[in-house]
Kinemage of the C-alpha trace (Angstrom):
@kinemage 1
@onewidth
@group {chain A} dominant
@subgroup {mainchain}
@vectorlist {calphas} color= white
{ca met a 1} P -15.441 -7.823 -10.537
{ca thr a 2} L -12.124 -5.308 -11.301
{ca ser a 3} L -9.316 -6.933 -11.410
{ca pro a 4} L -7.077 -6.849 -8.158
{ca thr a 5} L -4.251 -6.169 -10.409
{ca val a 6} L -5.883 -2.491 -11.267
{ca gly a 7} L -6.014 -1.601 -7.727
{ca leu a 8} L -2.470 -2.683 -7.048
{ca asn a 9} L -1.206 -0.656 -9.469
{ca ala a 10} L -3.387 2.389 -9.097
{ca ile a 11} L -2.111 2.405 -5.117
{ca val a 12} L 1.673 1.858 -6.452
{ca thr a 13} L 1.231 4.967 -8.843
{ca ala a 14} L -0.547 7.039 -6.011
{ca leu a 15} L 2.275 6.457 -3.765
{ca lys a 16} L 4.854 7.477 -5.994
{ca ala a 17} L 3.082 10.959 -7.161
{ca met a 18} L 3.303 11.661 -3.036
{ca pro a 19} L 6.460 14.217 -2.612
{ca ala a 20} L 6.728 13.641 1.117
{ca leu a 21} L 6.843 9.821 1.046
{ca val a 22} L 9.324 10.111 -2.152
{ca thr a 23} L 11.532 12.397 -0.112
{ca leu a 24} L 11.249 9.635 2.919
{ca leu a 25} L 12.767 7.219 0.249
{ca gly a 26} L 15.788 9.200 -0.613
{ca glu a 27} L 13.935 11.293 -3.436
{ca asp a 28} L 13.946 7.740 -5.225
{ca pro a 29} L 10.087 6.945 -6.522
{ca thr a 30} L 11.486 3.271 -8.081
{ca arg a 31} L 11.705 2.373 -4.436
{ca ile a 32} L 8.164 1.850 -4.514
{ca val a 33} L 7.424 -1.303 -6.110
{ca ala a 34} L 4.394 -3.880 -6.512
{ca tyr a 35} L 5.053 -7.494 -5.488
{ca ala a 36} L 4.780 -9.964 -8.169
{ca asp a 37} L 4.006 -13.916 -7.038
{ca ser a 38} L 6.990 -16.036 -7.495
{ca arg a 39} L 8.411 -19.029 -6.093
{ca gln a 40} L 10.615 -17.377 -3.471
{ca gly a 41} L 7.277 -16.024 -1.591
{ca leu a 42} L 6.404 -12.855 0.038
{ca gly a 43} L 8.551 -13.421 3.049
{ca thr a 44} L 11.621 -13.188 0.998
{ca ala a 45} L 10.502 -10.453 -0.990
{ca val a 46} L 10.150 -8.503 2.423
{ca asn a 47} L 12.900 -9.634 3.635
{ca glu a 48} L 15.357 -8.695 0.313
{ca met a 49} L 13.649 -5.010 0.119
{ca pro a 50} L 16.037 -2.423 0.209
{ca ile a 51} L 16.483 -0.013 2.720
{ca pro a 52} L 14.124 2.415 2.623
{ca ser a 53} L 11.567 0.931 0.215
{ca leu a 54} L 7.666 0.056 0.210
{ca leu a 55} L 6.380 -2.962 -1.330
{ca val a 56} L 2.793 -3.360 -1.980
{ca thr a 57} L 0.679 -6.188 -2.320
{ca tyr a 58} L -2.575 -7.554 -3.211
{ca asp a 59} L -3.738 -10.184 -0.651
{ca gln a 60} L -7.041 -11.111 -0.867
{ca thr a 61} L -10.345 -10.520 -1.924
{ca asp a 62} L -13.681 -10.688 -0.104
{ca leu a 63} L -17.403 -10.137 -0.581
{ca ser a 64} L -18.098 -7.140 1.200
{ca ser a 65} L -19.311 -6.644 4.461
{ca arg a 66} L -22.235 -4.982 2.935
{ca gly a 67} L -23.702 -8.158 2.400
{ca leu a 68} L -24.243 -9.328 -1.283
{ca gly a 69} L -22.883 -6.213 -2.471
{ca pro a 70} L -19.494 -5.369 -4.148
{ca trp a 71} L -15.914 -7.112 -3.457
{ca asp a 72} L -13.568 -5.764 -1.086
{ca his a 73} L -10.073 -6.041 -2.224
{ca tyr a 74} L -7.123 -6.161 0.525
{ca tyr a 75} L -3.517 -4.521 -0.101
{ca ser a 76} L -0.726 -4.093 2.275
{ca ile a 77} L 2.099 -1.737 1.773
{ca tyr a 78} L 5.370 -3.225 3.534
{ca val a 79} L 7.823 -0.351 4.836
{ca arg a 80} L 11.207 -0.307 5.374
{ca met a 81} L 13.117 2.220 6.582
{ca val a 82} L 16.619 3.699 7.376
{ca ala a 83} L 17.673 4.393 11.132
{ca gly a 84} L 16.399 7.423 12.177
{ca thr a 85} L 13.415 7.783 10.505
{ca thr a 86} L 9.998 6.374 11.873
{ca phe a 87} L 6.668 4.472 10.705
{ca ala a 88} L 4.761 7.425 11.844
{ca glu a 89} L 6.749 9.486 9.406
{ca phe a 90} L 5.911 7.356 6.540
{ca leu a 91} L 2.326 6.745 7.824
{ca leu a 92} L 1.446 10.420 7.878
{ca ala a 93} L 3.464 10.885 4.474
{ca ile a 94} L 1.303 8.334 2.965
{ca met a 95} L -2.230 9.294 4.447
{ca asn a 96} L -1.663 12.965 4.452
{ca gly a 97} L -0.094 12.573 0.486
{ca glu a 98} L -2.186 14.229 -2.100
{ca pro a 99} L -1.489 11.949 -5.237
{ca asn a 100} L -3.345 14.005 -7.676
{ca gly a 101} L -2.301 17.430 -6.482
{ca asp a 102} L -5.717 18.534 -5.968
{ca gly a 103} L -6.038 19.069 -2.427
{ca val a 104} L -7.528 15.704 -1.716
{ca lys a 105} L -5.869 13.162 0.861
{ca phe a 106} L -4.905 9.695 0.066
{ca tyr a 107} L -7.115 8.401 3.017
{ca asn a 108} L -9.765 10.413 1.441
{ca gly a 109} L -9.370 10.012 -2.339
{ca asp a 110} L -10.136 7.499 -5.118
{ca val a 111} L -6.972 5.677 -6.674
{ca asp a 112} L -8.860 4.212 -9.761
{ca ala a 113} L -12.306 5.263 -10.882
{ca ala a 114} L -13.440 1.411 -10.587
{ca phe a 115} L -13.231 1.410 -6.623
{ca asp a 116} L -14.600 3.429 -3.913
{ca gly a 117} L -12.160 5.650 -1.850
{ca val a 118} L -9.301 4.032 0.339
{ca ser a 119} L -10.054 2.323 3.540
{ca val a 120} L -7.485 1.789 6.133
{ca gln a 121} L -8.033 -1.438 8.017
{ca arg a 122} L -4.923 -1.313 10.193
{ca ala a 123} L -1.239 -0.179 10.356
{ca gly a 124} L 1.743 -1.564 12.848
{ca arg a 125} L 4.970 -3.709 13.390
{ca glu a 126} L 5.317 -6.828 12.376
{ca ser a 127} L 8.421 -9.421 12.492
{ca asp a 128} L 9.087 -12.348 10.215
{ca ala a 129} L 10.103 -15.849 11.683
{ca asp a 130} L 13.507 -14.578 11.144
{ca gly a 131} L 13.156 -11.612 13.289
{ca thr a 132} L 13.300 -9.117 10.425
{ca glu a 133} L 11.111 -6.166 11.622
{ca phe a 134} L 8.804 -3.977 9.121
{ca phe a 135} L 5.822 -2.118 9.042
{ca arg a 136} L 2.533 -3.039 7.867
{ca leu a 137} L -0.444 -0.765 6.380
{ca val a 138} L -3.607 -2.930 5.453
{ca leu a 139} L -5.940 -1.188 2.593
{ca ile a 140} L -9.145 -2.105 1.639
{ca leu a 141} L -10.588 -1.134 -1.760
{ca thr a 142} L -14.057 -1.784 -2.406
{ca asp a 143} L -15.063 -2.481 -6.114
{ca lys a 144} L -17.869 -0.616 -7.774
{ca ser a 145} L -18.816 -3.280 -9.976
{ca leu a 146} L -21.084 -6.352 -8.827
């Protein structure tokens, strides 16, 4: 099994290479970060995200739905945005982004050779117990190794 951290870092790198997405973040790619587990917890990290920004997390690993085959690694992209922008703008900038500049869109491409292409599980609005709203995009990377 490939370390899920490889996928996490590959997703962050791919997102930072998308010009339209970086534009929505005020031309600042440092506003796209990987979440590092901490005692504060993910909820605190999401609440403390600068606006606008993206926080990418590794969530879990499951045996692939293909049976005894490879592992599926689940990741989330949390989006906090300034007033006047929409989640649809961020979603389009991510899904249609071409991180390698080769015409292959994020949702059709490979972020790392260790994984099959990006699979999107869901995207939508969420809120935490404090009422802080954010958007979350859930991705799956299927490990090519057994």
